[in-house]
C-alpha positions in Angstrom: 0.0 0.0 -0.1 3.2 2.2 0.0 4.2 4.6 2.6 1.9 6.1 5.1 0.7 9.7 4.3 -1.1 12.3 6.3 -4.4 10.4 5.5 -3.1 7.0 5.8 -2.3 5.9 9.6 1.2 4.1 10.1 -1.0 1.6 12.3 -4.6 0.9 11.5 -7.1 2.5 13.9 -10.4 0.6 14.1 -12.0 3.1 16.3 -13.3 3.2 19.9 -16.7 1.4 20.4 -19.3 3.4 22.3 -17.1 6.4 23.1 -19.8 8.2 24.8 -20.5 5.3 27.1 -16.8 4.8 28.2 -16.5 8.5 28.8 -19.5 8.5 31.1 -18.4 5.4 33.0 -14.8 6.9 33.3 -16.2 10.2 34.8 -18.6 8.6 37.1 -16.1 6.1 38.4 -13.7 8.8 39.1 -16.4 10.8 41.1 -17.6 7.9 42.9 -14.2 6.8 43.9 -13.0 10.3 45.1 -16.4 10.9 46.9 -16.1 7.4 48.5 -12.6 8.1 49.7 -13.5 11.4 51.2 -16.5 9.8 52.9 -14.1 7.2 54.8 -11.6 10.0 55.7 -11.6 10.6 59.4 -10.8 14.2 58.8 -14.0 14.7 56.8 -16.2 12.0 58.3 -16.4 12.5 62.1 -17.3 9.8 64.4 -20.8 10.8 64.8 -21.5 11.0 61.0 -21.3 7.2 60.0 -20.5 7.6 56.4 -18.1 4.9 56.3 -20.5 2.4 54.7 -21.7 4.7 52.2 -18.0 5.6 51.3 -17.0 1.7 50.9 -20.0 1.3 48.6 -19.0 4.5 46.5 -15.6 3.2 46.2 -16.7 -0.2 45.0 -19.1 1.3 42.5 -16.2 3.5 41.2 -13.9 0.7 40.9 -16.5 -1.2 38.9 -17.1 1.6 36.6 -13.4 2.3 36.1 -12.8 -1.3 35.3 -15.5 -1.7 32.9 -14.5 1.6 30.9 -10.9 -0.1 30.9 -12.4 -3.4 29.7 -14.3 -1.7 26.9 -11.5 0.3 25.8 -9.2 -2.8 25.7 -12.1 -4.5 23.7 -12.0 -1.8 21.1 -8.2 -1.7 20.8 -7.2 -5.2 21.2 -10.0 -7.8 21.7 -12.1 -7.1 18.6 -9.0 -7.9 16.4 -8.9 -11.2 17.9 -12.6 -11.9 17.7 -12.5 -11.0 14.2 -9.5 -13.4 13.1 -11.4 -16.2 14.9 -14.7 -15.5 13.2 -12.9 -15.2 9.8 -11.1 -18.6 10.4 -14.6 -20.2 10.8 -15.6 -18.9 7.5 -12.9 -21.2 5.8 -11.9 -18.4 3.2 -9.6 -19.9 0.6 -8.7 -16.6 -1.2 -10.9 -16.5 -4.4 -14.2 -15.6 -2.8 -16.1 -12.4 -2.6 -16.9 -11.2 0.9 -19.2 -8.5 2.0 -18.7 -6.8 5.5 -22.1 -5.5 6.3 -21.8 -2.4 8.8 -18.0 -2.1 8.0 -17.3 0.8 10.1 -13.6 1.6 10.1 -12.9 -1.6 8.2 -12.0 -4.0 10.9 -13.8 -7.1 9.4 -13.4 -5.8 5.8 -9.7 -5.4 6.0 -9.1 -8.5 7.7 -11.1 -10.4 5.2 -9.2 -8.5 2.3 -6.0 -9.8 3.5 -7.2 -13.3 3.1 -8.4 -12.7 -0.6 -5.4 -12.6 -2.8 -7.7 -13.5 -5.8 -11.0 -12.4 -4.4 -12.6 -9.2 -3.7 -13.9 -7.6 -0.3 -16.9 -5.0 -0.1 -17.8 -3.0 2.8 -21.2 -1.6 3.5 -22.1 1.0 6.0 -23.9 4.3 7.0 -20.9 5.4 9.0 -22.8 6.7 11.9 -20.6 8.2 14.5 -22.8 7.4 17.4 -21.3 4.0 18.4 -17.9 4.5 17.0 -15.6 7.5 17.4 -14.6 9.3 14.3 -16.5 6.8 12.1 -16.6 7.7 8.3 -15.8 6.3 4.8 -12.6 8.2 4.7 -11.6 6.4 8.1 -12.1 3.2 6.4 -10.1 4.1 3.3 -7.3 5.4 5.4 -7.1 2.0 7.2 -6.9 0.1 4.0 -16.3 0.5 -0.4 -19.6 0.8 -1.1 -21.8 3.3 0.9 -25.2 1.7 1.7 -27.9 0.6 3.9 -27.8 -3.0 5.3 -31.6 -3.2 4.9 -31.0 -2.7 1.3 -27.8 -3.9 0.2 -26.4 -2.6 -3.1 -25.7 -6.1 -4.4 -27.3 -8.6 -6.9 -29.0 -11.8 -5.7 -26.6 -14.7 -4.9 -23.6 -12.5 -5.7 -21.3 -13.1 -2.8 -19.7 -16.0 -1.1 -19.3 -14.9 2.5 -21.2 -12.2 4.5 -19.8 -11.1 7.9 -20.9 -8.5 10.2 -19.3 -7.4 13.8 -21.0 -5.4 16.0 -23.3 -3.5 13.6 -26.7 -5.0 13.3 -27.9 -4.1 16.9 -27.7 -0.4 15.8 -30.6 -0.9 13.4 -33.6 0.3 15.3 -36.6 -2.1 15.2 -37.2 -5.7 15.1 -38.6 -5.6 11.5 -35.8 -3.4 10.1 -33.1 -5.9 11.8 -35.0 -8.8 10.2 -34.7 -6.9 6.9 -31.1 -6.7 7.4 -30.7 -10.5 8.0 -32.9 -11.2 5.0 -30.6 -9.0 2.8 -27.5 -10.9 3.9 -29.2 -14.3 3.0 -30.4 -12.7 -0.5 -27.1 -11.8 -1.6 -25.3 -15.0 -0.5 -24.9 -17.8 -3.2 -25.9 -21.3 -2.5 -23.3 -22.8 -0.1 -22.1 -19.3 1.0 -21.2 -18.7 4.6 -22.4 -16.0 7.1 -20.7 -15.1 10.4 -22.2 -12.6 12.8 -20.8 -10.9 15.9 -23.3 -8.8 18.1 -24.1 -7.7 21.5 -27.6 -8.1 21.2 -30.4 -10.2 19.4 -28.5 -13.0 18.6 -31.3 -15.1 19.2 -33.6 -13.2 16.8 -30.9 -13.4 14.2 -30.8 -17.1 14.5 -34.6 -17.5 14.0 -34.7 -14.9 11.0 -32.0 -17.1 9.4 -33.8 -20.4 9.7 -37.0 -18.6 8.6 -35.0 -17.5 5.4 -34.0 -21.0 4.7 -30.4 -20.9 5.9 -28.9 -24.3 7.3 -26.4 -25.2 10.1 -27.5 -22.1 12.1 -25.3 -22.3 15.0 -24.6 -20.1 18.0 -20.8 -20.0 18.9 -21.2 -18.7 22.3 -19.5 -15.5 23.3 -16.8 -13.8 21.4 -13.5 -14.0 23.3 -11.9 -10.7 24.1 -15.0 -8.5 23.6 -16.7 -6.4 26.3 -19.8 -6.1 26.9 -20.2 -9.6 26.0 -20.9 -10.5 22.3 -22.6 -13.5 20.9 -21.3 -15.3 17.7 -23.6 -16.9 15.1 -22.7 -18.8 11.8 -24.8 -20.2 9.2 -24.6 -21.8 5.5 -27.0 -20.8 2.6 
C-alpha cells in the first residue's frame, strides 16, 4: 500500500466503540471513587457521621465503573481484532471469494477479510454513523486500507457473494422488523453454499430465528466472542 501519508495511518485505527458510554463510565467512576474516599476519611467523616459504609459502597461502585471502562477500551483496541480473526477462520476462506462486511465501520472485518483474498474481492457496506464509534467515516475506512449503503437494502445482486460477515453492527438498526430485513438481505446476496458470520452484543437469538426462517442451514450459536466487552454472541450459518 506504499508509505503512510497524512491520511493513511502508520498503524490501523479501528475506532473506539461506544465512546460516549466509556466517557460516562470513566467520569462517574472517578467521581464515585473520590467521594467514597472522602466519606471514609476521618478528617471529613467525624465519628458521629457514620458515612463509612456509604463511602465503601461508592468506592466499589467507582472501581467497577473504572474497570468496565478499561475493559471496553481494551476490547476496542485489542480484543475485537482477535474476535475478528477467529470468526474469519470459521468462514474457511480460501482466497478467491467475494466477501461482504455489513456495517464495516472503520474496516476491521473488511480489511481482515481482504488480507485473506489474494484473488478475491472484499466489499464494505455502512452508513458510517458516529454514535457508536468515534470518528467513523468512509474516509477513515479507506485510510485504514467500499460501497456506501444500507444493510436493509444492500446494493448487491442476488446470490452474488460467497461470504457475508458483520461485527457489532446489526444491533444499531432500530426496530425488530428492520433488523429482520437486514438479515434477509444478507441471505439474499449469498450464493448457495455461501457462509455467514455475525458477532453482536444483542439480538443473537432473533438473528438465528430469522436465518432459519430465510432457509439458512447449520445455523449455530458459537457462544460468546472472546476478548470482547460487553460480551458479544457469535452466530454462523450456511446457505
